N, C-alpha and C positions, 0 to 999 in steps of 0.2 A: 430507649432499648439498647443496652449493652452488651458486648459479648466478646470474648479473648478465644481465638480459635488457633490451633495449633495446626501444623502440617505433620502429617505424619512422621513420627519419629523426632519430634522436636518439643521441648519442655515450653509451656506457658511461662510468661513470665509479664510485669508491668512495663509499661511504656517509659517511665524514668529509669526503671531498673536496666532495662535494655540499652538507653543511652549511656547510663554510668558504666556498664559493661564494655560498651565498645570503646569507652575512653580509657578504661583500663586496659583493654586488649593493645590498644596502641601504643600506649606508654610502656606496656610489658615488652612489645614488639623491638620498639626503639631502644628501651636499654638492653635488652639481649643483643641486638645487631651492635650495638656501641661496645658491650662487652666483647664480641667477637671480634670488633675491629681491634680492641686492646691486645688480645691475644694474638692474634696475627700479626700487628704491629712489634710486638715483642719478638716474636718468630723471628720476624724481617731485620732484627738487628745485627743476625748473622748472615744475611745476604748480600751479594754481590754488588758494589757501587753502581748506580742507576742515573739515567737522566729521564727527559720526556721529549714527547714530540707532540708537536699541534699544530693545527692548521685549519685551512677550509678548501673545500670540494666543490667546483661550478662548473657548469656545462658553457664549454667555450663557446658554444653556438648561440647561446641564448643569453648568456651573462647570468642566469639565475644559479643561486646556490642549490647545491644538491642534498636532499635528504635521504638518510639511510645507505649512503655509499660507504662499502665495507673497506677500512683500511687496516693493514694488518704489518707486522713486521715479520718478514720470511725466515722460515726456520725456528720460529717460537710459536707459543700458544697466544701470543698477544694480538687481539685484533678488537677493534669497536667500530661502531656504525655512527656517521656523522648526524647531528641533531637536526631540528627542523630548519635551522638556517644555514647547513653544512657546514658545522663546527665538528672538529674531531680533536679529543686529546688520549696519546697513550702515555700511561705511567709505567714508572718502574721497567725502563726499558736498559737493557745490559750497556754500558759504556762501551764505545768503540764503533767499528763500522758496522752498518745495518744496510738492510735493503727495506724501504718503504712502500709497499703495494697498495693501489687502490682499484677496485672493480666496482662496476655500475652496468647494471644489465642494459643493454643495448647502446653500450657507450665503449669504446678502446679503453682495453686496461692501462694502467700506468705503473712504472717502478722507479725509483730512484735510490741511489747511493749516497748515504749521508755517512756524517760519524755523529756520535751522542756522546756529549761531556757529563763527565758526573756532576750532578747537582745542577745542571743547566737545562733550558728547555730549548729544543730545535723546533725552528718554526719551519714549515713546509707546506705550501698551499699546491693543489693541482687542478688543473683546468682540462675536462675530459672531451674528445671530439666524439661525434655519433660515428658508431663503427659502419653503417650501412652506407656512410655518405663517403667513407674512405678517405676523409680528410684529416690531417694531424692537427692537433688543436694548436699549434703555433701559427699557423698559416689561417685560420679561421677567423673573419671579420664579422663584428656585429652588423654592420650596415648591410652586408650579403645574406643574412638571415632571412632563408626563405621558406616557401611554404612547406615543402616537405622537412627541411630541418624543424619546423616548428611541431609538424604531425608526428615525426620521429621523436623528438624531445618530449612529447606528450606519452608517447607510447613507452620509451624508457623509462619515465618515472613511475607510471602505473605499473610496470613490470616490477620494477626495484621495490616498491612499495608493498607489492603484492609477496613477492618472495621473499622478502626479508620480515614479515611479518610473522608472530609465534602463533597465529591462528589462522582458521580458513577463513581470508577474504576474498572480495573482488574490488580493484581499485579503479576509478574513472580518472584520467587526467582532464580538465577541460581543454588544455592545449589540443588533445588528442583528436577533438571534433570540432574546435572552432565555435562559429556562433551558430546557436540552435535556436532562431526567433526572438522570443523575449525572455529567455535566461530560465525558466521553469526548470529544475534541475531533475526532474521527472523526465525529460527530453534525453538527457546524457545517461538514464539509466535503465531505460528499455531496451538495450543490448545486451545486458547483464544478463548471462544465465542464473534461473532461479526466480527470476523479479517478474513480478506480473502487476501491470497498472491498471487502475481504474481512471476512466476519463469522465470530466463534467463540463460539457459533453464531448468537447473536440481537445481540451486539456488535460493533462495529468492532474488529477486531484489527490489519491492516495496510492498506496504502493504495498503489495503483500512479497512476500518472501516464501518461498518453498511451500504454499498452499495454505499458510497460516492469515488469519484475517487481518486486515491493516492494522486493526488495535494492538496488534503484537509486534509491529515493526515501531521501532523507537528510532526518531530522526533527531539528532545532535547537531549543534554545532560547535566544534572544537573541544567534542568531548561531553557538552552539556546539553540536557535536552532540551528543545525547544516546547514552547507554549502553544497549544492547539487553537486554530481558530475556526474550528467547526462546533457546534453549537451542542452538548450533552453527549459527546464521545471522545475517545483518548486517540482516536485517528489524526495524525498530522494532515494538514492541508500544503500540500505541495504549491497550490496557486499563490503562497505567499514567499515560497523559496524564490531566489534570485543567483543567480550566476555572475554577477557583475564583481562581487570582491571572492570568488571562490577559487581556491586551486585545484582540490580536487575532491573526489567523492571516495569514501570506505564502505563498503557493504560487507559486515561482517555477519557471517552464518553460522557461527559457533564462537561464543564469547569465552574472554579470558576473565579472571576473578573480579578484577575492577569495572567490568561493565555491568548495566543494571541486569538483575533477574528477569524483568518483565518482556524481555526479547524474546518472547516463544519463536518468533518467527526470525528475528535478527535485528540488527541496528546499521543504521547509514547514518555515517559521520562526514559531517559538511567541512572542509578543511578550510579557512579562509587564507589569505594571502598576507605576508609577513612584510614588514619595512625591510627587515634586515636580509631577505630573500635574494636581495640582487647586490651588486657592485656598484651600479649606477642608476639614476632616477630613472623611471620610464614612465612616460604619459600615453595612454591609449584612449582611442576612441572609435566610436562604431555609429555613422547615422546611417539609419536604416527607415524603409518605409514596408507597413505591412498591408497585407489586403487578404481577401478570402473568397472564396465562390461554391457555393453549393454543388454546382455543375461540373466543378474541376475548372481548368485552366480557359477552355473556352467560355465560360460565363465570367469573366473576370471584366469589372468594371474599372478602367484605367483613369476613370475623374477624380478630378481634385475639389470639384465642387460638393457641397453637402448635398445630401440625398434626402428625400421626402421621409422624415422619421415619424415618429407617432407621439413624441414629446420633446420638447428642447434637448434633453440628455443622449437621445437617439438619433437627432439630426446631424450627422457627421458625414464627412465624405468617405467613399469605400477605402481611397488610400490616405493612411495615416503616418505621419513622421513619428519617428521614435530615436532614441539619443542614449547610447552607453557611454560613460567617461570613466575611465580609473588612472590613479597616479599613485605610484609606488616612489616614495621619497626616502632615501637613506641620507639622512643630511650628515652624519659623519658616523664612525663607528661605535658611540655611545647613545643615538638618536635616530629614530626613524618613523615614517609615517605611510599611512596608505590610505587612499580616499576614493570613495565610489559614490557614482550618481547615476541612475538611469530613470528614464521613462519611457513606456510604449503603450499603445493603443492599437487595438487589433477590433474593429467591428465586423460583425457575422451576422448574415441570415440564413438559417437553416430551415430544414424542413422535415416534419416527423408524422408517420402515419401509423394510425393504431386501430385495431380491430379486434372486435370480440367474437367469438363463434360459437353457438349451440354445437358444441364437439360429440353430441350423441346423435343429434338429427342432421348433422353437418350442413347448418344453414347460418350465414353470418347475421348478425341481429345489432350489429353496434359498428358505425364507420365514423372515424375522428382523422381527418387530414389537419394540418397545422402549420404555420409558418412561427418561425420562433426568431426574434432578433437577440442577441448575445452579443453583447459590446461589453469589453474590459479594459480599464486603463489600471497600468501598474505603476509605482514608483517607488525608488529605492534610493536611500543615503546611508553609507556605512563608513566608519572612520576607525583606525586602529593606531594607537601611539605604543610604538615600543621603546624602551629606554634601558638601557645596560647601566645599573647603577653601581656595578662592579664588575671586576675580571669574570665572576661565576655568577653574578645576579643579575635577573633579568625582570622587569616590570612590564606589564602589558595591559593598556587598558581598551577595549572596544565597545562601538556600539553600532547596531544594525537597525533601520528602522524601513518596514515596507508595507506600503499599502496596495490594496487590490479592491478597486469598484467595478462591480460587476452589474450592467443593466439588463435586464431579462425581461422581454415584452412576449407573450405567448398568445396567439390567436389561434383559437381551436373552433372547427365546425363539427359538433356533435349530432348525429343522426342516429336514432334507433327504431326498428322496425315495431317493437313491442311483440305481445304473444302472439302465436298463430301463424309466423312469417313461413314461406318456403323458399326454397332457392338451389343453388349447385354451385360449382366453383368458379363460375362467372357472374351469378346475378342474385339476388335477393329479393323476394316481394312480400310486402307487409300485408297482413290481413286486412279484409275489404270492410271490417269492423272499424278502422281507423284509429288504432292504440299507439299509431307511432308518435314520434316526438323530436323534434330539433332544438339544439341549444347553440348559444355562441359562448364559448367559457374563454374569458380572456386573464388568466392570471398573470398579473405584473409583481415584480418585485424589483429593488435595488439593494443589494448586499455589499455592506462595507467591510472588509477584513482588512486587519491590521496586526502586525508582530512589530514589536521593541523587544531588542535583546542587548544586552548589556551585560559585560565581563569583567572582571580583574582577575588577572592571574599574576601569581610571583614564580619564579623557577631559580633554583639554584642548580648548578652542575659542578658538582667537585670531582676529585679523582676519584673517590670511593662513594661519595654521597650523591645522592640527589632528591632534590625534594622540591613539589610544586603544591603550591596552595591555590585554591579558585574561589571566587564567590560570582555567581551570576543572578541576573534577575530577567525573567522573560514574561512578556504579557502578550496575550494573544485576545486579541477584540473582533466581535461579529456583532453588526447590526444588519436587521432587515425592515427596509423602511419602506414605506407605500405613502400614507397620506400626508407624513411630512414632506414629501418629495412631489407632492402635487398630484397626485392619482389615486384611485382605490385599488387595492390588492386583487379584488374580482368584481364583476357584476355578476348578478344570477338573472338569466332570460330564460323564457320558455316560447315554444311553439307546440301546440298539442293538437291531439284529436288529428294526426295525420296518418295518410295510407302513403307508405314511403316505398320506393323501389331504387335497388343499387345495380347497376350494369358496371361491367368491366371490374370486377372486385379485386381481378387478379394482377393488376397492375403496379400493386405497391413495390414491388421488386424490381421495377424499371423506375420508380420515382413519378409515377401515373396515379392519379386521384381517380377514383369512381365516377362516375355520371349518375348523379342521385337527381331525383326527381320526387315530386310531394303533390299530393291533391289533398284537397279536406273531404270530409264526409259524404259533401255533396259532389263530388268530382270536381271541384274547381281547383285550378293549378296555385301552387304555394310555392314563392320562390323561397326556398331557405338559406340561399346565400345571400340575401338582402338583409342588412341588419336592422333595417328602420322596420322591418315587420314583425319584431320579436317584441314581446311583453316584456319589461324589465320590472322585477319585482324586489330586488334588494343591491345594496351595494355594501362590500364588506371591507375590511381592514386585518393586517395578520402582523403588528410589529413583534420583533423578537431582538432580545440584546444577551449577547453572552460574553462573559469576561473570563479568563484564564489565565492564571497567576503562577510562575513555575519560579520558586526560590530555591537556590543549593549553594551550600557551603562545603568545601572538600579541602582535605587535606593528604598527600602521598608521600611516602617514603620508598628511596629505593637505595639499598646497601650492594656496592659488588665487592667481591671477595677476591683478592688476589691469591688463588691456589692454582696449584698446576691444572685442575679442572675448571674452566669459567663457570662461576656460579654467582646469581644474585637474588637478593631477596626484596620483595615488593611488599608492602603494606600500606594500608590507609583507611581513612573513615569519612563517611559525608553524612550529611542532613539535608533533606531535599522536602519540599512542602510545595503541594501543587492545590491551587484553590479554584473552585469552578462556580461560577455564579450564571446560572440562566433566569431571566424574566420576561416577560412577554403576554401576549394572548390575545387571540382574534377577538374582534367584535364586529357588529353589522346594523346596518340600518335599513329598516323597511321602507320601499320607495313607495310613498302616497300621497301622490299628486291630487289637488282636486280634480274631480271627474270621475272619480273609481277607476274601474277595471279599464274602460277606453283611454282614459287619460296616461297608462303605464305604457302604451303602445312607444316604442323609440321613435317612430317617424314623427313624433310630437315636438321632438326636440332636436337639436345639433349635437348627435351623438356619434356619428361615423367619422371615422378616421377617413377622410374623402382623398387627402393627397398619396398615403400609403397604399390605401384600397386600390387606387388608380393604377398604381406601378407594380402591384405584386397578383400574382394569380397562380392556380394549380395547372396541369395539363392531364386530360383524360388518356385511356388507351386509345381512344382515336385519335388524339391529337386536336382535341378542341379545349382552348381556353376556357377555363373556368374561376370567373371573375367574382371576388367575395367583397362584400361591401361589411368592414367590420366596425363592430363599436369599440368604443375607447374609453378605458377607465379614466384616463387623463380628462376628456370632457364630460364625463359622469361627475367628476369631482369639481369640475369648473360650474356644473349646474348645482352642484351642493352648495359651492359659495356662494353663488348668486342666490338660491332660493331654498335655504336650509328649513324652510316649512315644507317643505315636500318630502323631508326625509323624518321618519319617526325612529326615535332611540327610548321605546317605552320599557315596560317591566321587564318581558319576555325578553327584550335585547339586552337590558341591562343584566339580568339573573346569569344571560349566556355569556356575556362578557366578563363576568364576575367568575364564572365556572371557567373560565379558559386561563384567565388571570392567575388563578390559585392552581390549576393542573399544570401551567407551564412554569410556575416559580419552583426551582429546585437549586440545592446549594450543597457543595462537596468539598471539604477540607481532608486531604491526604497528606501524611507525613510519614516519610521513610527514614528512620535512621539505618545507616549501615554500614559495615567493617567488612574488610576482607585481607588475606595474606595469598600470597602467590610465589613461588620458588622457581628459578629460571636456572637450566644448567646444560652445560654442553659436555657430549662425550666423543671418543673414536675421531680424536683431532677435530674436533668440532662439526663432525658430519651430523650427528645426531643431536638433537634440539628438544628438552623436555620443558614444558611450563605448565606447573600443577599449581592448584588453588583451591581456595574455598571461600564463598561470599556468604555473608549473614545479613539480612534485610528482616524488617520489621515493618509492618505496615500499619499505620493507625487511621482508620476512615471515620471522620463524623461527618452525617449527612441530615440535612433537611429535606423535606419533601410536602406534599398538600396530604392534609387531614380531612378525609371524607367519613364523618361520623353521620351515616345517612339516617340512624335513629334520632338524631337530634331534632328531626323536623317534625316528630310526632310527640303529642302529650302523653306522659307517664303518670303512673300513680306513684305511691308513696314509697314503694319496694322496688321501683324500676321498672316495672313491667308497662308495656303499652296499653293505651287505653284504646277502647273500641265503641263504634257507636251501635246503634240497634241493629244495623245490619251486619255486624261483624268487621267493617272497615275501620284502619287504623284513624285516629283523628289528627290532623293535623295542626302544629303550633299556631301557622299562619297560612292564609290561603295567598298571600302576596309571593310572585315566583323568587324575587329578588330577596325578600325577608328569608324565605325557606333556603335559598343557596348558602346566605351567609350564615345560618344557622347549622348547616351541614359542613360546610367547608370553611377550613382553617389554612390560610398560606402559611406554608412552611410547619405546620402544626404537628406533621409527624417526623420524629426525630430518633436518629438512631447512632451509635458508634459502636466500632468493633476493633480489634486488634488480631492480626496475626502474623506468623514469623516463620521463617527457615532458613537451613543453612543448603547452599549451593554450590556442589563441588565442579570441578572443571580439570579436564586435562587435555594438552595440546601437545601433538609431537610431530617432528617432522624429521626425514633421514635423508641426508643427500646421496642418492644412489651413484650418481655423476656430478660434475660440477655444474651441470645445466637440466637436471632429472632430480625432482624431490617427490618423496611420499609422505604423506601426512595422515594421521590418526586423531581423531578427537571424541571426546566425550564433554557432555555438559547437561546440568540440569538447569531448567527454566520454567517459568511461571506465565501464564497470562492471565492477567486481573480481569475481573468483571468489568463491564462497561458501565457507564455512569447510571444509564435507565435500569440497569439491573441490580444497583445498589442503594441509591437513594431512595429513603421510604416513601410509599404512597400504596393506599388501599383503595378500590372501588368496588363496593356492595349493591347487588340488586337491590331495588327499593323494597321493604320489607311489604307494601301492600300491592306488587305486582302481582298480576296474574299468573306469571310465569309458572309452569310446572317446575321447573330447576331454578331456585336461587343461587346465585355464585357469588362468592367473594375472590377478587382478583387483588393479589397481595404481592407487594416487592418482597424477596427474601434478602434482607440485609445481610444474612449471616452466609450467604455464600463465599465458598472458599475459591482460589484461583484454581483454573487447569493447573497441571503440572506435566511437563514434558521431559522425558528423558531421551536426549540426542546423540545419536551417533553418526560418525562421519569417517570416509576413508576417501581421500584423493591423491592423485598421481598428476603431477606437473611437470612440465617440460618446458625451458626457456631458450630461445635462441638456436635452437636445433636446424641447423640448415634453412635458417631465417623463418620458421615455425616455432608459435608459442601455441601450445594446447593444455588441457587440464580435462581429467574425468574423475567424477566425483559419484560416490554412492552414499546415501544418507537414508537414516531410519529414525523418526519422531515416534517414540510411544507415550501416547497423551491418556491421562486419567482425569477424572473428575470434571466431567462435560458439565455444562447447565443444560439441564432438561425440564420440561414444563409438565407437572403433574397435577393431577386433578383426584381431589380424594374428599370423601365425606367430613364435615367438620366434626370435632371433637372436642371438649372441654379444653383439654392441654393444648390443640393447635391454635384454638381462638386465642387462647392466653398468652400464646408465642406472638400473636400480632395485636395483643391489647384489645380484644374483643369479650364480650359478654356471651353468656350461655343464650342470649335471645335468637341467636344465629346458628343454631345446634342443627336445623334443617337444611342447612345451606351446603353447598359443596365449595372446598375451596382450592382456587387454582394459584400455583405459584411456582417457581423456579427451585430446582434442588440439585446438589452435585450428585452425578451416579454415571457410570457406564465408561469405556475405555475405548480408543481406536488406535490405529497405528497407520503413520504415513510413510511409506516408502518409495524413494526417487533416485533418479540418477540426472546428473548434467553434463552436459559436454561443450566445450569450447576449443575453438580451434581459428587461430589466425596465421596466414601463411604470407610470407613476403616472397614476391617472384623475381626478386633480384638476383638471388644466388643460381636460379634457374634458367633466366632468360636472357636475349641478347638485350645490348645496351639499351636500346630505344626503349623496351619493356620493362626495365628494373623499376617504375616507381608504381606497379600494380600491386596490388594486395588483396585477398579474399579472405574472408571469414564465416565462420558461421557456429552458432549456439542453438543448445536443444536443452530441453529440460521435460521430464516424464514423470508423473506422479500415480502413484495407486494407493488407495485408501483400503485398510482391511480391520477387522476387529469388530466387536458386537454392536457397537453404535456408529458404525462406518456411514450409515444412512443420514446421521447430525451432521455430516461434514458437507457443506454445501457452500456455492458461491466462488470455487478455485478452476482455476483451467488445468486439467489433467496433462496437457500438452500445448508446450510452448517452443516455437522456433524462430531464428532470426538468421538471415545471412547477408551477404552484401559483397560487394567491389568498389574499390578505391584506388586511384591515381593521384600521388604526390610526387611533383617531380619540378624541380627549381621554382618556375613561378606561378605554376599550375596545380590546383587541387580539385579532384571532382569523387563524387561519392554515389551510388546507390545503394541503400539499405532496404532491407525487406523483415518485416515483423508480421509474424502469424500467431494467432492464439487459438487454441482448439476450444470445444464445447464446455460451457461451464453449465453444470447444472445448478440450479437455486432450490428454491424451497418446493414443497409437495402443494398442490391445490386440492383443495377439499373434494371429494366426489359430492355429485350431487346430480340433479336429472338432467343438465347439460354439461357435466364432466364426468368422464370416465375413472375409474379407480388408477390409481399408481400414475397419475397423471403429473408431472411437476415443469415448474418454468426453466427456460434454458437462455443462454446467452449462446447463437450461434457461432461460429468461427469467422475470424475477422483476418484479412491479410491488409497490412497498411505499407506503403512504399513510400520512402522520402528520398529525396536528391537534393544534392548541392553542387554548386559550382564556384571555384575562386580564382581570379588571376590578380597575380601581384606585380605591379610596376616596379615599386620599390618597397622599404622598410616602411615609409610614411602612407602610401596609398595602396589599397587593395578592393578590387570589386568583387563583390560576391551576390551570389541568389541561392536561395533555397525553397523546397516545395515539400510540406508536410503532407501524407496521405495523398499523394500524385494522384492516384484513380479513384479519389473521393469514394471510396468505398464506405457503404451504412454499416451502423452498429444494427444487429437484426436479433431481436429476444423472440422466443415462442414459447409456446405450450405443449409439449407433446406429451403423448400416454398411447398404451396399446389401442390401435385398431383406427387412429385417427390419420386420415390421408394428408401428406405433405399441405395439401392447399388449404386446409385448414387447423394448419398449426401456428404458422407465422402471425405474430400478434402486434410487432412494433418495429420499425424501420425508422432510424434516425440517421438521415442524409446531414451530416455537420459539415462536409465539403471539404478542400484543399485550403491549406494555409500557407500563403506566399509571402516571402521576405526577401526583399531585393536592397542591397546598401553598399557603403562605402566606409573603409575602417583602416586604421594604421596605427604605427607607433611615432613617438619622438623620444 
């Protein structure tokens, strides 16, 4: 199936034609800019005699060179900003005496007098001191670089990057925060206004911006998008990010023309360190221990001895050593290196409590406390080489590799009352007919996530022309394993025909389990916490492999024109290709040992995880311990290895395995050629800055997915119609389940390709009301591409011989077009006003072309669209289409106040901050917008003075409404899933003896608050709404670090 789609207002064209058009556009722009250069050069023949000024600007306290420091010749319009390694050059400076001034937010400005000679280059370097420390640059010593100097330097870098940006963005310097656990960059983003994090379950996994889904947030490394390590999605996994080689993070909320159009939420650009960023080499180390406790600091286990795990991978000590190393090595002015290595491991044990209520009769019918082992090992290696191959030419090669291995072992005790239960807010009583049941569910997985990202960049920086070319390759890998690592993914267990009672069911909010008792139908007690009592009927595996390869080639030009008004033209082109490949599938064995049903009882075998079970228990609301003897998938697999004859992989299991394999196997290749042009100008003595541009993107998708031709399993006549027997039933080709599955299902047999394109204009402006106050206004058009599961072809059809009254065809609509969003933003920013930095933003997103599910009777034309015959005219077709619109309006507030200008000397190190974001949804399809927090807040207080730094930060998320729950006999109408508000408190403390030695500690989620999910609707009392408590605990880090 092939299609070519045009976003409204844009003509359609073939893919090769678009690429050729982009090439011609870039060549034309380059020739035009060169022609303008010749014109201005001719005009400049009569200009006064001039020289040039160049040099570097550094932070005197840290020794780092400063990016975006503003250098100007006073009394003229000549001004420029330093590049990423602190270099600047001012050409066409009139000969004679001049004053050269440099400014950088948070640092004391400097100005020097000098004499420019005709045709000569004046070398002038600057070393700026921190304004708040009140120390001149010429007396600062690097050996006395204090904690407060590091924090203030980080804030200064963030402020200057944000202030000098052409668009609306938030910048986070890593030095601002210091060490945050294992270096997940999400930990540095959670205090940025407009940011909302998704945790998995205790670490940041993905990020959304301004209410948009995480798929609409593009995460880049040095301007190039990184591959995803999550299967079947565009969402980037923050778990494979690492701060070991990171300088700062830039969150752009309104793009400029050179940024991807798919950033319907925004972009996060991770800027790595450069070897040329310092005057002298710097070796940094951080040796630390990680720990966690589900009940907070009082529950910490300080032992270094291995705990009793459930398999070799989880038998580790609760205190785990970790190490981060980095080395910045500028060998000389031509060659520099950076290296980073890190290893961290954090073992965690968590408790989850889940229940289900009959929300009409107000009776709890399902109760599931669980223990979760969640251990993560992370490793990073990164290297960058910077080579100045000429005065204006720099070549950079970089590589980063990250591995994240996650060991998840869940133990769930599931007890159901069955029909006819009665109860209240405190108890549930199962029916006397004995229709209750119990299970031990033990889903285990090991996930191996990997990211490999390599880049080659060339940069030319001339007086008028700037060119950069880049090539990147990024590979994200995901493997979910079980039997390969020595255990089953799940085992199926059951205890049936029980009369069940729950008491104390209101204790989940206090991390208390219900007291659950059970009897059989004869009234005899049954211990549902004893694993040996359960019957085991099956053992299952569920491997999955996902590969995501992102390749990119880009070429960018910038031409600066020497006019009375500063003017620059930037243009470029790129081609990116993303290849996503998912394979795997679940399969299972029936457990059929000799002896029949009696032999399936777990107590006949050594299947209980004895050591782990003896050291872990729940507590009831009455304070009594609830010990559970858990079955082990590790021991079950050992039994399989010892007695494979007990396990049946028959025709039915083979058919299920083949079906799962086919349905899991998917492939997508997405190629995006793009071109852009952007013009920058400054007016009113450079107080007004405009950046106007337009971007063209064409998206070429080719996908492969499962082909499910259900009719192929039945015999047909010569004309293609189904044959029926004397009873009117369809006649199968084969009665063998596996043979039938292979007839119907073809792996990657469904194929589709399509092309769509569009132009995406953007306008960013800023006006300097005062030297420290800016007003910004911006507009940009962006898109949100469909997720992989929404465009990779696939069809599921109800069996034609099914007795169902309504038969359906569920089809993937590969012709879905992206969301489109018109984004408007106004922001007021204030910097260093009596120690305060603040911003207020008002924004609006008008979104069209939602993805909505529609159900319509089949027609011949509709069936033909999905490659189906008229045999299915009595079916209904369920698919997704573009329709509807909605708008998001919101406001962001950010405020940080240094108390230094306001308090006595002893209190000058204190600082407070607060952020808030509020969103509201409107429009015809506002109800389709789910999964975002309309209210987010964060605040905190910090102290940084000389050798000591301390921080207390608080983050609070508001109600998050999820999907609607279908009304039924147990669920009232207008009921929705929710995530309840959550408050997380982080604290940190650092004491620095010298540059080489600092002792520090931090605790994330100090109050060990739970993530709570609920099901709420009209008339449902609070006690019957909460369904899921996730107690992930407090994360503790304690370490020693320093610089050499």
